Residue, then its C-alpha position, 0 to 999 in steps of 0.5 A: m719736415e717729417i711728421i711723427p707717426t700717430a702711434s709713435a707720438f702716442v708711445l712717446i706721450a704714454s712713456l712720459v706720463t708713465i715716468l712722471g706718474g712713477f716719480q709722483l708715486q715715489r714721492y707719495v710713498a716716501f712722504k707716507a713713510a716719513a709721515k708714519t715715522f714722524r707720527s710714531n716718534v712724536l707719540r713715543i717722545f710724548e708718551g704719558l703726555y699725549p694724547e692723554p696726559r696720564n703722567w703730566p708733571h705736577d707743576g709748571t717747572a716740572v712741565n718746563n723741565k720735561l719738555h726741555t729734556v725731550f726738545p733735542e730729539l723732537q727738534s730732530v724729528v720735526s726737522d727730518f719730517k719738514g724736509c719731506l713735506p711739499d714746499s707749499q706746506k713747509p711755511k704752515f708746518e713751521m708756523a705750527w712748530q713755532i706755536y708749539l714752542h712759543g705759544s700763539e704770541g710767538n715770543a721767541g724768548t719763551h719756550y713752553y710758558q703756555y704749558m706751565g699753567y701760569s697767567s697774569p693776575d688779570h687773565p684766567t689760568p689757561d688749560s695747559k694740558e689742552t693747549f699742549k694737546t691742541n699744539v701737538e695735534r696741529l703738528l701731527s695734522y701734517a702727518k695724517e694717516t689715510 
């Protein structure tokens, strides 16, 4: 049995560490680029609605119509970014997306009801603008700028 000389073993280990570090660095740089793209696209899509609701639609139907209009582009942006997330973050990001779409109850049959300013007679009317801001911030939290 031949023993690898110490210097050769050191070179081998250093090479492996360098290669693995390079892969991690490449993944980190790719994620940061995807996060920046995601953030800028979400801000562009929601211009006038987020972060400040300067152009918030005047009634619940108009809110619903506006959000349905931007949905296809937003869904594409979310899907692209989700593919860049580490596997450990994907389920939580998916939950944030479902809450954005359906509210905290997660009723898959209703999109955007939580932003329309409606409530049942025995419940206070929610602050739809604040709910929207909270839910968009939850999505953007996965693309934090550092």
